[in-house]
Each structure stands twice: as structure tokens, then as C-alpha cells.
VMD Tcl script that draws the C-alpha trace (Angstrom):
set ca {
  {83.31 131.26 -119.21}
  {86.95 131.93 -118.23}
  {86.77 134.84 -115.82}
  {89.70 137.32 -115.78}
  {90.32 139.38 -112.74}
  {92.91 142.16 -112.91}
  {93.71 144.37 -109.92}
  {96.00 147.26 -109.09}
  {96.95 149.93 -111.68}
  {95.30 148.64 -114.70}
  {94.96 150.84 -117.80}
  {91.83 149.49 -119.39}
  {92.10 151.27 -122.76}
  {91.79 147.90 -124.48}
  {88.35 147.59 -123.01}
  {87.34 151.23 -122.99}
  {84.47 152.77 -124.81}
  {85.12 155.15 -127.73}
  {86.49 158.53 -126.74}
  {83.16 160.15 -127.77}
  {81.35 158.59 -124.87}
  {81.77 160.28 -121.47}
  {80.72 158.36 -118.45}
  {77.76 159.68 -116.34}
  {78.24 159.78 -112.51}
  {76.74 161.30 -109.39}
  {78.82 162.90 -106.63}
  {78.18 164.79 -103.42}
  {81.06 167.28 -103.60}
  {80.70 168.82 -100.10}
  {80.93 165.65 -98.17}
  {78.32 166.63 -95.69}
  {75.81 163.96 -94.42}
  {72.20 164.27 -95.47}
  {69.54 165.43 -93.03}
  {65.88 164.45 -93.17}
  {63.70 167.24 -94.55}
  {66.68 169.34 -95.68}
  {68.11 169.81 -99.15}
  {71.06 167.58 -99.92}
  {73.37 168.95 -102.60}
  {74.63 166.74 -105.40}
  {76.14 166.87 -108.91}
  {75.83 165.05 -112.15}
  {79.23 164.66 -113.77}
  {80.34 163.52 -117.17}
  {83.96 162.53 -117.84}
  {86.38 159.92 -119.11}
  {88.15 159.86 -115.70}
  {86.58 158.59 -112.43}
  {85.41 161.03 -110.94}
  {86.98 164.11 -112.63}
  {84.40 166.35 -114.38}
  {85.06 167.35 -117.95}
  {81.91 168.65 -119.44}
  {78.33 169.81 -118.61}
  {75.84 167.59 -120.19}
  {72.93 169.12 -122.12}
  {70.30 169.77 -119.54}
  {67.34 168.89 -121.79}
  {68.74 165.37 -122.11}
  {69.33 164.65 -118.35}
  {66.98 164.04 -115.54}
  {68.05 163.27 -111.97}
  {66.43 163.02 -108.51}
  {65.67 160.78 -105.54}
  {63.68 157.58 -105.59}
  {60.69 157.54 -103.37}
  {58.29 154.56 -103.34}
  {60.05 153.15 -106.33}
  {59.48 156.25 -108.44}
  {61.91 159.05 -109.51}
  {61.10 162.46 -107.98}
  {62.83 164.79 -110.50}
  {64.94 167.59 -109.28}
  {65.58 170.90 -110.92}
  {69.02 170.82 -112.73}
  {71.36 173.71 -113.04}
  {74.29 173.68 -115.26}
  {77.55 174.76 -113.56}
  {79.92 175.71 -116.39}
  {82.84 176.77 -114.08}
  {82.72 173.47 -112.29}
  {81.96 171.44 -115.41}
  {78.96 169.69 -113.83}
  {75.22 169.93 -113.14}
  {73.98 170.92 -109.72}
  {70.86 169.59 -108.13}
  {69.39 168.93 -104.73}
  {67.16 166.22 -103.24}
  {65.25 166.27 -99.84}
  {65.21 162.94 -98.21}
  {62.15 162.48 -96.06}
  {63.27 159.50 -93.96}
  {66.85 158.76 -92.99}
  {66.19 155.61 -91.04}
  {67.87 153.76 -93.91}
  {69.57 154.25 -97.31}
  {68.14 156.19 -100.15}
  {68.91 156.03 -103.84}
  {69.62 158.99 -106.23}
  {69.69 158.42 -109.95}
  {70.68 160.41 -113.03}
  {69.61 159.38 -116.55}
  {70.82 160.68 -119.92}
  {68.78 160.24 -123.05}
  {71.61 160.35 -125.56}
  {71.40 162.06 -128.80}
  {72.38 160.41 -132.00}
  {76.09 160.94 -132.79}
  {77.35 160.21 -136.24}
  {80.78 159.76 -137.75}
  {80.63 161.40 -141.15}
  {83.05 162.50 -143.93}
  {83.45 165.73 -142.09}
  {84.07 164.25 -138.71}
  {81.80 163.69 -135.67}
  {78.32 165.34 -135.90}
  {75.35 165.37 -133.60}
  {72.06 164.50 -135.30}
  {70.01 161.68 -136.82}
  {71.52 159.70 -139.78}
  {68.63 160.80 -142.16}
  {69.06 164.43 -141.18}
  {72.77 164.59 -141.80}
  {72.47 162.60 -145.04}
  {69.87 165.19 -146.15}
  {72.50 167.79 -145.67}
  {74.68 166.00 -148.16}
  {76.98 164.31 -145.57}
  {78.16 160.78 -145.90}
  {77.41 158.99 -142.60}
  {79.77 156.22 -141.89}
  {78.12 155.17 -138.54}
  {75.47 156.51 -136.19}
  {75.36 155.60 -132.43}
  {73.17 156.51 -129.45}
  {74.45 156.42 -125.94}
  {71.94 156.17 -123.12}
  {73.49 156.36 -119.64}
  {72.35 155.54 -116.13}
  {73.93 156.42 -112.76}
  {72.67 155.30 -109.44}
  {74.12 156.34 -106.07}
  {73.34 155.00 -102.61}
  {73.50 157.34 -99.62}
  {73.04 156.88 -95.79}
  {73.55 153.10 -96.00}
  {72.81 151.27 -92.74}
  {73.39 147.66 -91.74}
  {69.77 146.73 -91.13}
  {68.30 148.45 -94.20}
  {67.35 146.83 -97.40}
  {66.53 149.87 -99.56}
  {69.89 149.65 -101.15}
  {68.88 146.62 -103.22}
  {65.86 148.34 -105.01}
  {65.42 147.51 -108.70}
  {64.50 150.52 -110.68}
  {63.97 148.77 -114.02}
  {66.53 150.70 -116.00}
  {67.55 149.11 -119.24}
  {70.98 148.44 -117.88}
  {71.18 148.40 -114.17}
  {73.66 147.46 -111.37}
  {72.01 146.28 -108.17}
  {74.10 145.70 -105.00}
  {73.94 142.40 -103.43}
  {76.31 143.42 -100.67}
  {74.98 146.17 -98.45}
  {77.33 149.20 -98.91}
  {77.14 149.62 -95.07}
  {78.83 146.18 -94.80}
  {81.57 146.77 -97.51}
  {85.02 146.31 -96.17}
  {88.50 146.86 -97.67}
  {89.84 143.48 -98.65}
  {86.53 141.81 -99.22}
  {84.39 141.35 -102.22}
  {81.35 143.57 -103.12}
  {78.80 141.53 -104.95}
  {76.34 142.88 -107.50}
  {73.80 141.71 -109.97}
  {73.48 143.25 -113.38}
  {70.40 143.28 -115.51}
  {70.12 144.10 -119.32}
  {66.54 144.76 -120.19}
  {65.56 142.66 -117.18}
  {67.67 139.71 -118.00}
  {71.02 138.65 -116.51}
  {73.96 140.51 -118.10}
  {77.12 138.82 -119.12}
  {80.09 141.03 -119.96}
  {82.76 143.36 -118.85}
  {82.64 145.14 -115.50}
  {84.96 148.01 -114.31}
  {85.39 149.50 -110.87}
  {87.42 152.15 -109.21}
  {87.49 154.62 -106.30}
  {87.68 158.30 -106.14}
  {91.36 159.50 -106.42}
  {92.74 156.28 -107.85}
  {93.84 157.86 -111.06}
  {93.29 161.43 -112.16}
  {95.83 161.63 -114.89}
  {94.53 159.02 -117.42}
  {91.29 158.47 -119.14}
  {89.37 155.13 -118.94}
  {91.62 153.92 -116.16}
  {90.13 151.78 -113.44}
  {91.35 149.98 -110.37}
  {89.64 146.73 -111.10}
  {88.26 144.71 -113.92}
  {86.18 141.52 -113.93}
  {83.43 139.95 -116.01}
  {79.82 139.37 -115.09}
  {78.50 135.84 -115.64}
  {74.72 135.22 -115.71}
  {74.15 138.57 -114.15}
  {76.66 138.21 -111.25}
  {79.87 140.10 -110.59}
  {82.26 140.41 -107.76}
  {84.54 143.39 -107.11}
  {87.29 143.29 -104.49}
  {87.33 146.52 -102.50}
  {90.92 147.66 -102.21}
  {90.64 151.08 -100.56}
  {88.09 153.16 -98.53}
  {86.19 156.01 -100.19}
  {83.70 156.69 -102.99}
  {83.44 153.76 -105.31}
  {81.90 153.20 -108.75}
  {81.06 149.92 -110.53}
  {80.42 150.22 -114.27}
  {78.99 148.04 -117.02}
  {78.49 148.66 -120.65}
  {76.53 147.10 -123.47}
  {77.18 148.08 -127.07}
  {75.61 147.16 -130.44}
  {72.00 146.89 -129.46}
  {69.51 147.43 -132.35}
  {69.11 150.93 -133.51}
  {66.22 152.89 -135.09}
  {66.25 153.09 -138.89}
  {67.08 156.52 -140.14}
  {68.09 157.80 -136.72}
  {70.95 155.64 -135.30}
  {72.41 152.22 -136.17}
  {73.32 151.07 -132.71}
  {72.11 151.68 -129.23}
  {74.81 151.67 -126.51}
  {74.02 151.46 -122.79}
  {76.18 152.58 -119.86}
  {75.47 152.19 -116.13}
  {77.25 153.16 -112.98}
  {76.53 152.21 -109.42}
  {78.12 154.57 -106.80}
  {78.54 154.02 -103.05}
  {80.78 154.79 -100.21}
  {83.13 152.46 -98.36}
  {83.93 153.49 -94.93}
}
mol new
graphics top color blue
foreach p $ca { graphics top sphere $p radius 0.5 }
foreach p [lrange $ca 0 end-1] q [lrange $ca 1 end] { graphics top cylinder $p $q radius 0.2 }
display resetview
């Protein structure tokens, strides 16, 4: 497959997801370092801009927490309407290496109808007399790596999420001007498709605008790091089979987040 790599100020609206789909991310807004045995404050954010919060997700559809022994330890989530994000804390037990925090959104069915966009299953909206033109579900997965260290291997854990970006390069070794390598799995199999990447502060004015675009081939992608800071690598898969009467298409979104020092 011919691989296209585009850097610098690239407006990726040609590749962007529909405006109805915000991207799910995780961020530590205070910038403090985690301490073993102490609460570490984080946020779940949802937006079209990286990373500029735009709305608070429905709490009942989101879960987030730290990964311990390969399992998610769920945190209590609190909506923060003034800040447009969800607050939560995790308590890392061991800081001898990196740890992973993840956030997952089980998306509701979203339908395009003769009266505009509506939340709800196709069959339920049709029962109300609406004409449903299309019905989509967006499931989203965000995974952030903290406290990366050179000798540690925790960063490469595979969580088994339906669409998952797994770093091959240790974030502790990431350097400006070099490539950051990842593998991407779709339902456990190598993903081939578009990959976007950006860093915090690259663009705050425009939606769906990323610093870098490439394409994964056979589950492998390479992103050139162009600045220090908080980076996110994103993959998307649309048009997976739906559930009759509920939604026509399942769409998956995934973000991997890490710091480049």
C-alpha cells in the first residue's frame, strides 16, 4: 500500500470523523508528578480539538481508572460542568515503572432522522413516527501512560480493547526528530488504516486538525515526533456491523496518550 505521510500544519478535515463524534482523551491538568500511594488527579475530556475540552460525557456511559495486574480498577467519576470535563483520581501503588490509565465510552445509538439528529435506538425512534436515515454507535477508548522509565516494560501492555494502540517505542525514550512506533489492533487483528497524531497546543482554533497523518499497514504505524509535550496518537474504524433495530454501524475510536520530554 502506498503510504502517505504529511507533517506540519495539516488540516485533516478530509479524513475527519463526522462532527457528531467527539474524541475521548485523558489529561492530567495540574502537571504534578504521581506519588506512590497518593491520589493522582486526572480528567476525561471530549472534544473535536486536541486537547481542548468541549463537553462533559454522560457519566453512566463512561468508566475510567488505573490498570493493575492487567485489570481496570474503576475510579469514581465526577462531572465538572464549568471545566467541561470529568474529574477522577487513581492511586498508583508502585512507581518503579510506568502505569496505564484508561477511559472507555460505551456510546449510545445516534440517529439521523427527518427531524435532525436524535439519541436512541432505530426501532424506538421509528416507533415514535420518525424516519431514520442512519443509525450509528460510537465506542471510544483512551489510554494514557504515566511515569515512563527507560528500563520499564509496563508501557507495552495489551488491554484487549476492540481498537487499541500499543506503543512499541517506550515513551521514556521518545525524542523530538525521531519516530515513535506503535502497533494497532482491531478486534485482536492487525489494523490497516488512517492514523493521526498531535501534541497539546499545536492547534486550538480549528477542529479535527492534527500535526501528523500517516497510515498503518498490517498493524504498524510510525509517527515522527516534532515537539516536546503531551502527545496523542489516534486511530478510527468505521462501518463495522451493527445490531438490528438498534444501530446500523459500529464505529470505534482509540487514542494513545503519552509525554515526550
